[in-house]
C-alpha positions in Angstrom: 24.7 -128.6 63.0 21.3 -129.6 64.3 21.1 -130.5 68.0 18.2 -132.2 69.7 17.3 -131.1 73.2 14.4 -133.0 74.4 11.8 -132.8 71.6 13.2 -129.5 70.4 15.6 -129.3 67.4 18.0 -126.4 67.4 20.7 -125.2 65.0 23.9 -124.5 66.9 27.6 -124.2 66.3 30.0 -126.9 67.6 32.8 -125.6 69.8 36.0 -127.6 69.9 39.5 -127.2 71.3 42.3 -128.6 69.2 46.0 -129.0 70.0 48.6 -128.8 67.2 52.3 -129.4 67.9 54.7 -127.8 65.4 58.0 -129.5 64.8 61.4 -127.9 64.9 64.8 -129.4 64.1 68.1 -127.6 64.7 69.7 -125.9 61.7 73.4 -125.3 61.5 74.5 -121.9 60.3 77.2 -120.9 58.0 80.7 -120.9 59.5 80.6 -120.6 63.3 77.5 -118.5 63.8 73.9 -118.1 62.6 72.6 -121.5 63.5 69.3 -121.9 65.2 68.5 -124.4 67.9 65.6 -126.9 67.6 63.6 -124.9 70.2 64.0 -121.6 68.2 63.0 -123.4 65.0 59.9 -124.9 66.6 58.9 -121.5 68.0 59.5 -119.9 64.6 57.3 -122.5 62.9 54.6 -122.0 65.5 54.6 -118.2 65.0 54.4 -118.6 61.2 51.5 -121.1 61.4 49.6 -118.9 64.0 50.0 -115.9 61.6 48.5 -118.0 58.8 45.6 -119.3 60.9 44.8 -115.7 62.0 45.0 -114.1 58.6 43.8 -116.8 56.2 40.1 -117.7 56.6 39.0 -121.3 56.8 35.6 -122.1 55.4 33.1 -122.8 58.2 35.6 -122.2 61.0 35.7 -119.3 63.4 38.8 -119.1 65.6 37.7 -117.9 69.1 41.1 -118.2 70.9 44.7 -119.1 70.2 46.7 -120.2 73.3 50.4 -120.1 73.0 51.2 -120.4 76.7 52.4 -124.0 76.5 56.2 -124.5 76.6 58.3 -126.0 73.9 59.3 -129.6 74.6 61.8 -132.0 73.2 61.5 -135.7 72.3 64.1 -138.1 71.2 63.3 -139.6 67.8 64.8 -142.3 65.7 65.8 -145.9 66.3 68.9 -147.7 67.5 72.0 -145.6 67.6 70.8 -142.8 65.5 68.5 -140.9 67.8 68.2 -137.1 67.7 66.1 -134.7 69.6 63.2 -132.9 68.0 61.5 -129.9 69.6 57.7 -129.3 69.4 55.9 -126.0 70.0 52.3 -126.6 70.9 49.3 -124.3 70.3 45.7 -124.8 71.5 43.0 -123.4 69.2 39.4 -122.9 70.4 37.2 -123.0 67.4 33.5 -122.6 66.5 32.5 -124.7 63.5 29.3 -125.0 61.5 29.7 -128.6 60.5 32.0 -131.4 61.6 33.3 -131.9 58.1 34.7 -128.3 58.1 37.1 -129.5 60.7 38.8 -132.1 58.5 41.5 -129.9 57.0 42.9 -129.4 60.6 42.5 -133.0 61.6 44.5 -134.6 58.8 47.5 -132.4 59.5 50.6 -134.2 60.9 50.7 -131.5 63.6 47.3 -132.6 65.0 47.5 -134.1 68.5 44.2 -133.8 70.4 40.6 -132.6 70.2 38.1 -131.8 72.9 34.4 -131.1 72.2 33.3 -128.2 74.4 29.7 -127.9 73.2 27.2 -129.4 72.6 27.1 -132.2 75.2 25.4 -134.6 72.8 25.3 -134.8 69.0 23.2 -137.0 66.9 24.0 -137.2 63.2 21.5 -137.9 60.5 22.4 -140.6 58.0 23.1 -138.0 55.3 25.4 -135.9 57.6 27.4 -139.0 58.4 27.7 -139.9 54.7 28.9 -136.4 53.9 31.4 -136.5 56.7 32.9 -139.8 55.7 33.0 -138.8 52.0 34.9 -135.5 52.9 37.2 -137.5 55.1 38.0 -139.9 52.2 38.5 -137.0 49.8 40.9 -135.2 52.3 42.8 -138.3 52.9 43.2 -139.1 49.2 44.3 -135.5 48.5 46.9 -135.7 51.3 48.2 -139.0 49.9 48.6 -137.4 46.4 50.6 -134.6 47.9 52.9 -137.0 49.7 53.4 -139.2 46.6 54.4 -136.1 44.6 56.7 -135.0 47.3 58.5 -138.3 47.6 58.5 -139.3 44.0 60.9 -136.5 43.0 
């Protein structure tokens, strides 16, 4: 990413902080034991995803920090009489990225909740950079739609 400071043009990485909330629903066990609560399922999902993020490299993304200090929380979901509680286990990732479009695979996930840009303070995008970003966004969105169509057409 090219950053303009005064009349000087520098190449710098963008630093962002992203919050992802992983969902957990309670699972009943066999007979009278072995079931897991929604909080345990959310924590298990969070641990699995953090393991993947730490061990599987993402192109153009360097993970600086993974914060697991936030507590698991529950939210009532559903409408009318059929409400049930879902637990969410949040993580906060501090990332260093080369280009904004490298961030798209994380932003289109259903777990994505919030993003904070840590540096640089100002960013100006060239027309070609903006076109590339929007094109990659469109591709990522279309790919995600295909996956959902295949999942629900079965």
